[in-house]
Residue, then its C-alpha position, 0 to 999 in steps of 0.5 A: m892602790s885604792a887604799v892610797s887614793d882613799r886615804k888621800f881623799v879622806d885627808t883632803f876632805m878633812v882639810v877642806l872641812g877644817i878650813l870651812v869650820v874655821i871660816s864659819v867661826a871667823i864669820y860668826a866672831l866678826s859679825s858679833f863684833i860688828a853687831g856689838r859695836t853698832q846695833e847693840v850700842h844704839v839700842r842701849e842708848d835709845a831713850a825708849f829702851q832706857q825708859r822701859i828698863e827704868e820702868r821694869i826695875e822701878p821700886i814697887g813701893q816707898v816708905a813714908v816716915a812720920g816726922q820726916d820730909n816725905s814730899g819727894l815720894r810719889d803719891p798714887g791715888g792720893a794716899a797721903a790725904t787718907v793717911a793725914a785724915t787719920s791722926a791715930p791708928a784705929p784699934a784692931a777690931a776683935a776677930e768675929t766669931l762665926d757660928g757653925e753654919g758660918v764656919y761650915n760655909a767658910a771652911c768646910t763646904a769646899c770638901h764636904g759639899p761635893g765630897i772631895a778627897g773622901a770627905p763625907k758629903t753634908g747630909d749623907a746619912t750613910a757616909w756620916a753614920p760610922r763617923i757619928d757612931k765614934g762619938m762627937d768628941t772623936l769627930v771634933q778631935h779629928a776636925i781639930e787635929g786632922f785625921q788620915g782615914d782609909a777614905g781620905y785626909m782631913p786637914p787640921r781645922g779644915g786647913y783654917s788654922n785661925l779657927s778656934d776649937e769652939e768654932v770647929r766644934d760648932a761646924v762639926q755639930y752643924m754637919v752632924d745636925a744636917v744628917g738629921s739622925 
């Protein structure tokens, strides 16, 4: 007899639970429908909301084409006056060649100054001795092409691909001279 009453209780409980789930889903659907017809419509129609959207999707820049009417373009900071003042583009300046110390300060000091990633510290004779013993040509080759050693990794040209071979050679010579051997 208890099995029959237990089964009846479980069946009744499942029906009540099912009805509660259906009611919850219906309330959620009704509230979403009402919110979509009222609040969301008013928010989308709000002038301040529309202004924020326009600002967010506004183009970052505009292109002025020589010989065409560009009067409709925005001119932040008076850039048109600056462009108009220069009738012809300036020739590109030749890249400045740095000496060994300049290259060291720009590219090498980040790792060789504090000795990061296995890089021998500038001026540390003990760390530089085995490298100097391999010869200047090997040091320069490793600096230009990059080198994976036991202590760490030397990126090609110290990570500055715009350096010439001569600039890299000068920087290596600067660091070797700093050892004072």
